[in-house]
C-alpha positions, -999 to 999 in steps of 0.1 A, spaced: -443 316 -556 -451 305 -592 -448 271 -609 -449 269 -647 -459 235 -662 -451 223 -697 -472 191 -702 -461 166 -728 -487 138 -722 -481 103 -709 -492 67 -715 -529 78 -714 -544 111 -724 -556 121 -690 -559 159 -683 -541 175 -653 -576 187 -641 -585 151 -635 -553 143 -617 -541 171 -594 -544 206 -579 -514 224 -563 -504 237 -529 -474 252 -512 -452 229 -491 -434 237 -459 -401 222 -470 -367 239 -478 -360 213 -505 -393 214 -523 -416 245 -523 -448 230 -536 -468 199 -539 -490 184 -566 -520 174 -546 -535 143 -562 -573 141 -569 -570 103 -574 -546 91 -547 -567 94 -515 -539 111 -495 -544 148 -489 -577 152 -506 -609 131 -500 -619 109 -530 -643 81 -538 -624 50 -524 -624 33 -558 -606 61 -576 -571 52 -562 -577 16 -571 -586 25 -607 -556 47 -611 -535 18 -599 -552 -4 -625 -542 21 -652 -506 19 -641 -508 -19 -642 -523 -17 -677 -494 6 -688 -469 -20 -676 -488 -49 -692 -490 -31 -725 -453 -23 -724 -446 -60 -718 -470 -75 -743 -475 -48 -769 -513 -52 -764 -537 -26 -750 -556 -42 -722 -594 -43 -727 -617 -18 -709 -588 7 -705 -609 35 -719 -639 26 -697 -617 29 -666 -603 63 -678 -639 76 -683 -651 63 -649 -621 81 -633 -634 114 -647 -666 111 -627 -677 108 -591 -705 84 -601 -707 56 -575 -723 31 -600 -698 38 -628 -668 36 -605 -681 3 -590 -687 -12 -624 -653 -1 -637 -635 -17 -607 -655 -49 -611 -643 -51 -647 -607 -44 -636 -608 -71 -609 -625 -97 -631 -594 -109 -649 -557 -105 -640 -535 -86 -665 -509 -107 -682 -474 -92 -681 -455 -122 -696 -434 -123 -664 -442 -123 -627 -429 -90 -614 -420 -79 -579 -439 -47 -573 -425 -22 -547 -446 7 -536 -429 38 -519 -440 49 -485 -459 67 -475 -479 81 -503 -477 52 -527 -482 22 -504 -518 18 -517 -509 28 -553 -483 0 -555 -506 -25 -538 -533 -18 -564 -508 -24 -592 -497 -58 -577 -533 -68 -571 -543 -69 -608 -511 -84 -624 -510 -121 -628 -484 -138 -606 -471 -106 -591 -456 -102 -556 -457 -70 -535 -437 -52 -508 -439 -16 -498 -411 4 -482 -416 19 -448 -403 46 -425 -409 25 -395 -379 9 -377 -388 -25 -363 -376 -44 -333 -356 -76 -339 -358 -73 -377 -331 -58 -400 -342 -41 -432 -332 -58 -465 -329 -25 -482 -321 10 -470 -322 41 -493 -330 78 -493 -359 98 -506 -340 130 -508 -368 156 -513 -391 141 -488 -400 155 -453 -389 121 -438 -360 109 -460 -351 74 -447 -367 45 -465 -365 9 -453 -377 -23 -469 -383 -55 -449 -387 -79 -478 -377 -115 -472 -343 -120 -490 -359 -151 -506 -383 -128 -525 -355 -105 -537 -329 -132 -544 -344 -139 -578 -341 -126 -614 -377 -115 -615 -382 -80 -629 -387 -52 -604 -416 -27 -608 -411 5 -587 -444 25 -580 -446 61 -569 -472 87 -573 -447 112 -588 -412 111 -602 -395 145 -598 -358 139 -604 -357 101 -604 -330 101 -576 -352 80 -552 -356 54 -579 -319 54 -587 -311 50 -551 -332 19 -546 -321 4 -579 -284 8 -569 -291 -8 -535 -312 -36 -550 -287 -43 -578 -257 -44 -555 -274 -71 -534 -297 -89 -559 -288 -81 -595 -313 -86 -623 -318 -74 -658 -350 -54 -657 -364 -25 -637 -396 -5 -645 -407 28 -629 -444 35 -628 -458 68 -617 -489 89 -622 -468 121 -628 -432 123 -643 -415 157 -640 -380 148 -649 -359 171 -670 -336 159 -699 -307 160 -675 -326 137 -651 -334 113 -679 -298 113 -690 -287 104 -654 -311 74 -656 -297 63 -689 -262 66 -675 -272 43 -645 -287 19 -670 -254 17 -689 -233 15 -657 -253 -14 -643 -259 -31 -677 -297 -33 -671 -329 -21 -688 -347 7 -669 -381 17 -683 -402 47 -671 -440 48 -677 -463 75 -664 -499 87 -669 -489 123 -674 -455 136 -683 -441 171 -684 -416 196 -670 -419 223 -644 -402 256 -635 -404 271 -601 -399 308 -593 -400 323 -559 -390 314 -523 -397 283 -503 -417 282 -471 -391 271 -445 -413 276 -415 -451 271 -411 -470 303 -417 -503 287 -406 -516 275 -372 -523 237 -373 -534 238 -337 -564 217 -327 -584 235 -299 -600 215 -271 -637 212 -274 -662 208 -246 -687 189 -266 -673 156 -280 -687 133 -307 -701 100 -298 -673 74 -299 -674 37 -311 -646 12 -311 -644 -16 -336 -618 -44 -338 -613 -61 -372 -586 -84 -358 -604 -116 -367 -603 -107 -404 -565 -102 -406 -533 -121 -398 -510 -106 -372 -472 -108 -377 -447 -110 -349 -430 -76 -353 -433 -44 -334 -420 -9 -335 -386 -2 -320 -383 24 -292 -420 30 -293 -433 56 -269 -469 46 -270 -481 11 -259 -496 6 -294 -461 5 -308 -454 -28 -291 -484 -45 -306 -482 -65 -338 -486 -54 -374 -508 -72 -399 -497 -93 -429 -522 -78 -454 -507 -43 -457 -477 -56 -478 -450 -42 -454 -436 -77 -451 -443 -90 -486 -473 -105 -503 -474 -133 -529 -499 -138 -557 -518 -162 -535 -526 -135 -510 -550 -115 -532 -581 -137 -529 -578 -137 -490 -575 -99 -489 -605 -95 -512 -626 -117 -489 -614 -100 -457 -621 -65 -473 -656 -75 -484 -666 -91 -451 -651 -65 -428 -663 -36 -450 -699 -49 -448 -696 -51 -410 -685 -15 -409 -713 -4 -433 -738 -16 -408 -722 7 -382 -727 39 -403 -748 66 -386 -756 88 -416 -754 94 -453 -721 112 -456 -691 92 -442 -654 98 -442 -630 69 -439 -596 81 -428 -564 60 -431 -534 68 -411 -498 73 -425 -487 42 -444 -520 24 -437 -540 33 -468 -548 3 -490 -567 -19 -465 -590 9 -452 -595 20 -488 -606 -14 -498 -629 -15 -467 -644 19 -475 -652 6 -510 -676 -19 -495 -693 5 -472 -719 18 -496 -726 52 -513 -717 86 -497 -683 74 -485 -651 93 -491 -615 83 -483 -582 99 -476 -553 96 -451 -532 114 -426 -497 123 -436 -462 133 -423 -460 161 -449 -465 197 -437 -485 216 -464 -495 252 -463 -533 255 -463 -551 285 -478 -589 289 -478 -592 299 -514 -612 285 -544 -590 263 -566 -563 259 -540 -558 222 -531 -555 224 -493 -582 244 -476 -574 236 -440 -549 215 -420 -544 202 -385 -514 187 -367 -513 160 -340 -489 134 -326 -494 99 -341 -516 79 -316 -494 49 -326 -460 66 -321 -459 99 -302 -425 107 -317 -440 114 -350 -460 145 -360 -489 138 -384 -512 162 -404 -546 158 -418 -560 182 -445 -593 192 -462 -618 183 -435 -646 209 -438 -671 218 -412 -706 201 -414 -695 178 -442 -696 143 -425 -722 126 -403 -696 102 -392 -659 94 -395 -642 60 -395 -606 64 -383 -584 34 -391 -553 22 -372 -532 -9 -377 -527 -12 -339 -550 -7 -309 -546 29 -296 -555 45 -263 -583 70 -260 -559 94 -244 -537 94 -275 -568 100 -297 -579 131 -279 -564 157 -304 -583 139 -332 -615 137 -312 -613 174 -305 -607 180 -342 -638 161 -353 -658 178 -326 -647 212 -340 -656 201 -375 -691 192 -362 -688 154 -368 -714 137 -346 -700 102 -345 -664 89 -346 -656 52 -351 -621 40 -341 -613 10 -362 -582 -12 -354 -569 -41 -375 -547 -58 -348 -552 -63 -311 -529 -52 -283 -514 -86 -275 -479 -92 -289 -477 -123 -310 -449 -147 -302 -428 -160 -331 
């Protein structure tokens, strides 16, 4: 297969080499994937890079609203081009020091699963913003306020459990995704939102925008049809042309072989640092599915007042985990939609820490220089055994220890495939970190 790119630039002059590599995808609808170097999903990154890229998207929105370029924007761009811990730390401190003024107080919506942290990072630095991320998880005793489709995705159904009181306003909506390919996902949620809670303004923020002129025309037609203003902003814009055939079936073995020798295991509960909410997964197979979620992820909505509490929890819990590290090279691995909180914790765990996350997306690994996904492994989610997850780019002999993050308490039996994986990758110590305990909260 071959993908031809025609890059046109974006809000900032970041080069593609700083933002992504490419890989083949096991998907009939979409043959390839732009594997982000700044998102912390399929590829390990310094934990502050995704937070800085979120900051640049927030700055693009603030500039569009006010006409003024936010201060320190160039410093953040330059820090993103490095892996220097000190420069990245300094750039993030500057970003967090003062909230961006956007004239209004937007409601930021991040798309699951890849952009849950990206959207959260945008909300975190805009004055007066609220946040909610969509989810693929169906909850017991709670009906979604929005339902729409992400048509090219491996798992297409998207749900949103925002409180109607949050959406029943005329506040502008900011939709955040890592990549806009056709714009149909954004159009789908705008249609659903506008039918239920009409307003005058929608903004789409993305790192990459690959829409053709036809796709952009479709967005203009929707804008006209609804009588609203829809603005699209990206860090890199262009068009792509694909030639070849899709990978409809995996041509790679993701199997994790059982290992006789296992890494040393530690279990850490961070429940005292986070607020549990009284919702659980519907039809859960694993006991973990019946335990509560936490408030701080944004799955159930966050207000401007929540940012300080999350900052404090991340700093205190992150320092606690830093003291548990066993070596100099550490991987912090989020799971599925749980990206932002462990990313913030990892940022407080010192030097030599990398972050990325498990995913539902089947990608085709190839051990070849310059290819984005070198290796991959499949396992059933320890929180919900109905769902297959994958993890990529874990080389042998890279990490002294791994911190594996779950929102809910999980059983050791459900963790065995991952424990075997880390043993096979020669990781000496694995820390299982949970943010909520196993006791269901009563309303």
